[in-house]
N, C-alpha and C positions, 0 to 999 in steps of 0.2 A: 475323771474321776478319782482313780486310785489304779492301783500297780493290778489290778485284778479287772475292773468297767468301765470301758470309753465310752460315750456318749456316740453314734452316728452323725449328728452333725459336723463335732468334732476330729473326724476321720479323712485321711488322704488315701490317695494309693501306694503311697510310700510306704503309710500305714500294714499293708500287708504283710512280710513277717509276724504281725502280731494279734493281728485280726483272720487273714486272709482273703482270698481274689470276695469271695462276697460282699462281707460285711464293708471291707477299705473301697467297693468301690460303692455300695449303696454311701457311704459316709463322702467321697468328690462330690455325686450324683449333687445332694444336698448342699456341701455348700459352693460347689466351682455351677450346676445351669439351674438351681431353681427359681433366681435372676431373668435367666432364661425363660421359664412358663413349664421347668420339670418340676410332677411333686414328688416327690419320694416319700412312704410314710415312714415319722423317724422311728426310736425305738436307742439299744445299746448291745452293746458289744462284750463279750466274757475274752481273757485278753487269752493269747497262746499262752503267757510266763502263768496263768493261772493253771490254763491244766496243765503240764510240766507241774507244779506243785501241791494238786489234788493225785497226779499219780507218785512222787516220790514221799508226799503221807501217806499214801499208803500201801507202800513197798510194792506196787506195782510192777514199775520198770522191767528188773528181771526178771520173774513172771512171769509176763504178757512175753518177752523176744524170745526166753529158753522157748515156748510156748512154740511159736512163730518159725523157730530158726530150721526145724528140720520138716516143714512142712508142706510137699507138696499138693499147689493149690490144685491140679489137676484133675487130683481127686475127689471128687464133691462132698462125698458122705467125711472125708477125712476135714476140709474145708469145713462145714458146718459141724459137726464135734467142736474141732476147736474154734473159734468162733463164738461160739452159746458159749463155752466155755471160760471163754477172757470176758467179753460182756459177764454174761455175770459178776467176775470177778468186780470191773467196776461200777454194777447195780448194785452189789451191796457192800461201795464201800462212801463213807461216809464224805462229805463237800469238805473242806477245810473253815473251819469256823468264820473268819472274815470275808471268806469264799459266801459262802451263803448265809452274811448278814450284807454285805454290797448287793449281790441280785433283789436282796428285802428290798434295802432301800433305793437301789435304783428300778423297781417296780412301782416303789409305791407314788415314786414324784411323778411316776410316768401317768399315774391314775390322776393327781390332783392338775395337772396341765390340760392331763386330756378328756377326763370323765366329765358328766355330769356332774353337780356338786351334790354333794348328801349334807352340807352347813358349810363355816367358815375353816376355808383353808381344808375340806376334805370332798375325794370324789369316787364315784363310786368304781369298784374295779373295773378293769377296761380287757376288753380279749386281745391277746401279742400270736403275733405266731412264731414260734421258739426253729428258728434253723439254724442248718449247722455248714461253716465256711472255715475250713481248710485250709492250712499253708502250703499245700503242696493242690490245693482244686483249683478249678478255674485261671491256670496258667494257662497261657500262647497254646504251648503247644499238646494239649488237651484238650474235649469235650464231655467227660466225663461224670460233667458235673452233677453233682443230686446221688452221691456216693454214701452220706452217711442219712441221719436223721431228719423230717420234717413235722413238726406235731402246729399245729391250726388249731384258731378259739378257743385258746390255753387261757384260762382266767382265770387271778389270786393266785398272789405269794407259796403259796405251799403247791400248788401245778405247777408255777416255773422255775423254781425249785427246782423239780423230781423233771422234768422235761429236758431238761439244762444238762441234769446228770445224763440220762436218756441220750442227749446227742451227743456228750462225754462215750456214754458208749458205743455208739454207734459209729464211729470211727475202724472198729473191729467187726465190721459187719462183713458175709463171708461175701459180698462183693465190693465193699476196699479193699482189704484185705489185699484178693486175685488181682485187685487193678494195682497195685501197691508194685507189685509182685512182676505184672508183665509190663508196665514204665518205667520200670529200673530206679522207682525211690525205696529207699531204706527203708522198715520202719517207725525208726527210734526217730527221724528227722521229720519224721510229722505229724503236726501238733491239729487241735483242734478250738477256735469261739464258736462260742455258741453266738449267733445272731434272738434279741429280741425284739419283732418289733409290729406296734400297730397293725392290728386287722382295718384291711380295708372291707368291706360288707357288699364284696361280691355273691355272695354268698344268694343278694336279692339282685343285683346286676347281672354285669356279663364278665369277662378275661380271657386271657389267651395268652397268648408268642405271637414274638412278632420279629422278625430277617431285615436287618436290611439292603441283601440281597437277595436272588431270590435263589431258593435252595437246592435247585435241578443243574440251572446250567449254570448258574455264579454271576451273570448281569447284576451287572454293580448299581444300575439306575433306577432301579424297583425296591419300593419298602413291599413286603408280604407279610400279614397279619391275617391270625386265624382266631374265632371268638365262635366262646359258646358261655352258655347260660350256668351260675353259679359258680363256685371258689377254681381256682383256674387248675389243682391237682390231677381233674380228665383229662384237661387238653397235652396239658403235659405225659405224662404217664397213656394217655391214646386210646383212654376208655369213652371218648367219643369221637365223633367225626364234624369236626366242630365247621361253620361259617369260611373263607378265608376271602381273602383282597387283595390286589395287585393296585398300587398305588406307582404313576411315575416321578420320579424328584424332579426331573426338570419343569414341569411343570408345577408342579407343588411348590416348589419354587418361584415363581412367577405368581402364586398368589391366584393361583387355578384351580377347576375341581378336575383331578388325577385320577379316581379311581378307575382302572383301564379297563377292572372285570372282577365280578362278583362269584360267587360263588355258594351255593344257600346248604349247609351241614345241613344232616339228621340230628344232631344233638340230642340223642332219644333218655339223654338223663343228670342232670344236676346235680351237685355237691353244693349243701346246705347248711347253717350250722343245725345241732342235733340235743334238743334238750334230754336223750334218756342220759338216767345212770351211766359216768364210765364212759359215754359215748360222747368226744363230741363237734363230729358232723357225721355226713350220713349222705347215702346218693337214692334220690326220688325221680322216679319219671316225668319228663318235662312235660306242659301240659302242654295237646296240639298245636290249642295255636297260637304259642311261643313256637314253635317247633317250625312249621311254616313262612316263616318270618326271619327277615336279620337279628340275629340280638345285637348289635350297635349300627347307630345312623350310621350316614355320609357322616355328616359335622364327628362323629365318634374316629369314623376311618381318617378323615382329615388330621385331626389332632393328634391320635396316638402316631399317627407318620412324621407330622412339626418337630414332637418330642425326639422321636425316633433318631431324625438327621441331627437336633440339638447334639445328643449324644454323639451319636455316631461323628460327628462334627468333630466334638469336644476330646474323642479317644484317637480320632485319627485314623480307623479301622473299622469293617463291617464288622456290626455285632447285634448278641443273641437276646432277645432282655423280653422279659414277663413284665405283664402288668390287669391291669383289674380296673375295673369301673364299680365306686360306689351307686348302689341303690339307693341312699337313702339321697345321698348330697349327688349325685350323678355326676361327678367329679372322675376325673381319668389320675391314675395313678401309674406308676413305676414300680415295681416289687422287684426288679433284678435284672442285671446287664454284665456281661460278659462280653467279650471277643468270639465272635464265630472261627470256629479253626476246623473247618476240612474247607470249605469250597473258596474261603479268602484264600488259604495259603498255598494253595495249586495256582505252578506257575511251568501249564502242561508246552511237553516238549512231544508229545507224542499226541496222538491221538488214535483214540479204540473206538471201531465199532462192529458192532451184533448184528447178525440179520440171520430169519431162523430161515431153512431150507425147506420143508413145509410145515403144516398148520394139524394139529389134530384139535378131538375136543376139548371145547374149554370149561373146565373141573370152577373154577371162579375168577371172575377179574373184583381188581380197587383201584386201588391211583400208583401208576409206578412212582419206584422210588429209585435214582439210578437212571442207568438204557443200558443194562446189559442183562444176562441171559444167562441163568443157569439152573441145573437140573440134579436132581441125586433122590433118591428114597426118601418118603414124606416120616415124616415123624413130627404126629399127631398131642401134643403136649397141651394139657389141658388141668398140670398145676405143677407149683415147684417140685415133688416130688415124685416127678418122673424124669424130672431135666439129664439123671444121670446118662439116659436110653439115646439120648441127642448125639452122636456118632460124626467123625469127625467127615465133611462133604454130605451131609443128609441137609433136609430142608425142613424145619425149623417151620410148625404148622401150630401158631397158637392163638386165643380169644386178645390178648396183648402183652405187652413189656412193660416191665418195670427192671429199672435198675439190676434187680435181683439177677434177673435172666443173663445180667453179661459174661459169665464163669462160661456159659455154651453158648453166646450166640454168635462166639467165634468161631464155634467148630462149622457153623451152617455154611454151605454150599450156597444158600437164599434163603430169605425170612418171611411170610405169610398170617398176618395178621386179622381178623375177623374186623377189631375197629383202628379207628384211630385217623389222624390227618396227615400233611407232613411236616410237621414239626413235632411230632410223636418224636418218644424214645424209642419205640424200633427203626424210624425213620434215620435217625440222627445218630444213632448204633452202625446201622445199616451202613449210610453215608464212609462214617470213620472206620469200618473194617472194609467194605469199600467191596460190595455182595448186595444185587439185586433184592429187590423187599416188592413186595406185594400188601400196601395195607387198605382198613376199612372197606375190605370185603362182605363180610356181612355173616359169610353162611361158611366161610372157609372149612370152622374143624369138625358141623355137618357133611359139607359136602368133598373132601378130600379124607380117604381111605387111610389109614397107618399105617405105611410099610409097603406104600403104593411106591411107580416110579412117576416123578412127576418133573416140567420143566415149569419155571417159571422167569415168564419174558418179561421185560423193562424196556422193550429198546421198537416198541408202537407206537410211539406217544406219549400223550396224562394217562391211556390208562395202563395196567398191566394186566397179566393175563398169565393162567392157571394152566396146564394143556397135559394129559390125561397122556403118562408115557414119556421116555426120554427119547427126544428129537433133535433133531440133528442141525445143530447153527455155527455156521460161520464165525469166528476173530481176528477181525483186522488190523494191524496197527502201521499207522504212515509217522513216517519219524520228520517233525515239521519242520526242522535245524538240514533237511538237508532237500526241501524243498527248493526248487529253480522260483527265482521274482516270477511271478506272473506278467507278461509282455502286454497288461490291459484289463480294465477293470471289470472283475466279473460280480455279477447279478445273477438273483434266482427269484422261481417263484416257489416260497414257503407254501408246500400244499396240506402243512396242519399247520394252525395257530398256534397251539399249544407247544410248538417247537423254537418260536421265531427268539426265545431269548439266547437259542443256542450259537443264534447268527450273527 
C-alpha cells in the first residue's frame, strides 16, 4: 500500500524485517493456509521503516540511546525511571503526517470492507486490536512474546492512531528494555510494527491458547488446548484457571474422535467489551451455569486441533497458537501463531530427577509446571511496587504474573501463583527459566507467609505442592550418552497416568 502500511494478506514470513514476527506470521497464514481451512482475521500493519522515520522525525534516537547507555537493568527503580521517561518522549511526539494519514485511510477501508453498511460505500466503524510486532520478537531462540503492549476493542480512527503511538512507546517498556539487555539485543537494532487486526467477538464466545505438543514432557503426538470464556488476555496472563483438552494427533489425522482427556477449569472471570468512558474492556464474574460446563464443544476442540496441525505442518515445527471463537457467528479464528521455543528445541543428553527425602505440612497446591523442586524464602508480592523485595533464590508468590514481572522472575528459585493454567505467562516463563512453578493454587497469597521458608515440589505428578520449611531433596543426573545399550526391551507400569507422556 505504501512505505508506511502493508496489508496482512500481502505479507509473508520473508517480510519479518519490515513487520516483525507476529505480523509476518499472520500474513503467512492468511496467504498460504486459508485454502486449507485456517481462519485468520484481516487487517494491516505499520512498517519498521515507518517507526524509524517517526523516531528520526522527532529527533529521538540520540536521546533514547544516551538514556539507556549507562542503565543498570537490575536496578528496578532506575529501570522504571528510565523507561517512564523515554515512553513519555515517544507519547508526546507527533506521528509524521503521511503515517497519520495512511493509518486513517487503511482503517477506513477496513471499516468499509467489514463493517455494517451505513449508506452507499460507507460502513460503521469496526472494532480492532492494535498489537505490537517487534523485529526481534518471536524469533526461534526466544519465547518472551508480549514484551510490548496490546490494545483490544479499539474503535475510531483517532483512537487507532493514538494506540499505534502507544504501541510504539511500549518498545521502551521496562520489561522490553530488560529483555533486550538480557538476551544481547542492541536497543538500536530493534524496531516496531503495529498490527491493526479485526476483533473476533470472543467476548461473547471463548478463547485460549494451544500448543502442538505437551508443554510439560515435550511429547509431540498431542495437541494441548486451553479455553475460557471471553477475550483471550485472561488465559494468556493466567488470570483464570481454564478448561484443558488433550487431542491425540494420529487418531485426529484418521478423522476419528481424538480427545484423550478433558479437565474442567474454574473460569471465575471473563473479559468482555466495556461501554464505560475511557474503558475498552472489563472483567466480570462468569455466571455459575457457565463455569460448571466446558467453554467449547468437542466439535470445537477437534476443529482447533485440525487447524493447529495444518499450521504445524506448514511451519515444520511445534507451534504456540492463540485462538478465539466468535460468539456471534460461532466461527473459530487463529489470532496468533509462533514457534514453540522451550520443549521443541531441547535435545536432552541428560535426565534430571528430583525426589523429596521427606514430606511436611502442605500449605498450598496447584498445577505443577516442570518436574523440579526448589526451596527458599517466600516473597509474597501483591503489586509491581513490591517487586524490588524479591532477592535471588527467593520463592516468588503472586496472584498472577504478566510480562511486567519478568525482570524479577529470573531471580526466583520457584514461582507460585493463585491463578493460571499450563499455558499462562507464569508457566511459560518458568519453563524458559528452568525453575519449578505451581500455578492455579487459589489461595497461595493468603496461605503462604511472607518471609517463611518453603519448598516447592513439582516432582510428584500433575499436582504441585508447597510445603512448609526447607525440606531436604535429592537431584540426580544421568548422562544418556554413557548409558550402555539395553540387552532387552524394557517395559513398565506407569502408576500415575499423568506421567504417561514422559515415557
